[in-house]
N, C-alpha and C positions, 0 to 999 in steps of 0.2 A: 138618167132622164127617162121620168115617169111616159108609163104609152098608153094610159085609161084616162080618161075623162077626170076621174072623182081624185086620181093619183092627180095628176095634172094641178088640180085646183087648190088640192092641200097643199104643196110646195107652192106657190102662189101665194096663196095665204099667211103660211107659213114665213116667205122672202118679205113680206109688207110688214107682218108682224116684229121678225128680225129688226129691219131698217127703224120700224118707229121705236124701236126702245133706244137700236143707235144713236135716234135724235132725240131722245128726251134724256139720256145721261149725256150727250153735246150740251144740252141746252142748260143742263146741268154744273156744266163742268163750266162755261161761260158765266154765271150767276158766281159760283164761288171761286173763282179767278177774277172779278169782278169787286168783290167786295173782300176779298181775299179773306175770305172763312168757307171753313166743309158747309155743307146745305141742313148739318144736323146745328149746328151753331145759326144757323142766319134764323131757321125755322124757330129756335128758343130765344131768341133774340129779339125777331115778329115779336111772337105772343109776347114776350114782358113788356111791348112797348118801345126799346132799346133804337131799334129804327126807323121810328118815326121823325128821326133829322131829314130820312133818307127819301124825301118826297116819291122817286120814281121806283122805290121798292116795293111800293102796292102792286103796281102793276107788273112786276118782278116778281112776286110773288102769286101773282093770282095765276100769271102763264106758267111758271113752276108747279104749282099747285094742282091747274090742270092737267099737268102731266103726268105728275106726280100721281093723281088717281084713276088714268088710266094704265099708269104703269104697272099699278096693283091691282085691278081685274085682269 
């Protein structure tokens, strides 16, 4: 356990970031199971227009994209 303020702040920030990564990975897993495809395949099909039949996919994709962009940063 850290005893100085700086160390404690870094420890807490790291915990928040780790939880964020886990949450994003979980949401990706949910989408992969929902559409029974790997995320890479979903992205390619979305870009090619093959997923236009799934009206809800637009919202799912945007939610994933936001999380993915956050994960990259």
